[in-house]
C-alpha positions in Angstrom: 17.5 -3.5 -8.7 15.2 -4.5 -5.9 11.6 -3.2 -5.6 10.8 -0.4 -3.1 8.4 -1.4 -0.4 5.7 1.4 0.7 3.4 0.6 3.4 -0.1 2.1 3.8 -3.1 1.9 5.9 -6.4 2.2 3.9 -10.1 1.6 3.9 -10.2 -2.2 3.7 -13.2 -2.0 1.4 -11.1 -0.4 -1.2 -8.1 -2.8 -1.2 -9.5 -4.4 -4.4 -9.7 -1.0 -6.1 -6.1 -0.2 -5.4 -5.0 -3.6 -6.7 -7.3 -3.2 -9.8 -5.6 0.3 -10.6 -2.1 -1.1 -10.1 -2.8 -4.0 -12.5 -4.1 -1.5 -15.0 -0.6 0.2 -15.0 1.0 -3.0 -16.0 4.2 -3.6 -13.9 4.5 -0.4 -11.9 3.8 -1.9 -8.5 2.5 -5.2 -6.8 0.2 -5.1 -3.9 0.3 -7.4 -0.9 -2.3 -7.4 2.0 -0.6 -7.6 5.3 -3.7 -7.3 7.6 -7.1 -7.1 5.8 -9.0 -6.3 8.8 -6.7 -3.2 9.7 -6.5 -2.3 6.0 -2.6 -2.6 6.1 -1.0 -3.1 2.7 2.4 -3.0 1.1 3.3 -1.9 -2.3 6.2 -3.3 -4.1 7.2 -0.4 -6.4 9.1 -1.2 -9.5 12.5 0.5 -9.9 12.0 3.9 -11.9 8.3 3.8 -11.3 8.3 5.8 -8.0 6.6 9.0 -9.5 3.9 7.1 -11.3 3.0 5.2 -8.2 3.0 8.4 -6.1 0.7 10.3 -8.6 -1.7 7.3 -8.5 -1.7 7.2 -4.7 -2.2 11.0 -4.6 -5.1 10.8 -6.9 -6.7 7.9 -5.0 -6.4 9.7 -1.7 -8.8 12.3 -2.9 -11.6 9.5 -2.7 -10.4 6.9 -0.2 -8.4 6.7 3.1 -5.0 5.9 2.1 -2.3 7.0 4.6 1.4 6.2 4.6 2.6 4.1 7.6 5.8 2.8 9.1 6.5 -1.0 8.3 5.2 -3.3 10.9 7.6 -4.9 13.2 8.8 -8.5 12.4 6.8 -11.2 14.3 4.3 -8.8 15.6 0.6 -8.2 14.2 -0.5 -4.9 12.8 -2.5 -4.0 15.9 0.8 -4.5 18.0 3.0 -2.7 15.6 3.8 0.4 17.4 0.0 1.7 17.6 -0.4 1.9 14.1 -4.1 1.3 14.5 
């Protein structure tokens, strides 16, 4: 089974916090930064861990900007991806 990709725009100063929490929950999701300046990240959610990741995101949204966004278009920067930013 393939991981599920979830895209978020977040406070760029908090990317390291999200990465830290995901690593603490060993194996539920990986995080890749697409555009650090824009705070655009993608979570690669492990199969069967969707509820755990959703709960973690919901908890973190109480303290930091963390908004789901549409995936950026191939070959275009985050700033050009349909006006996400």
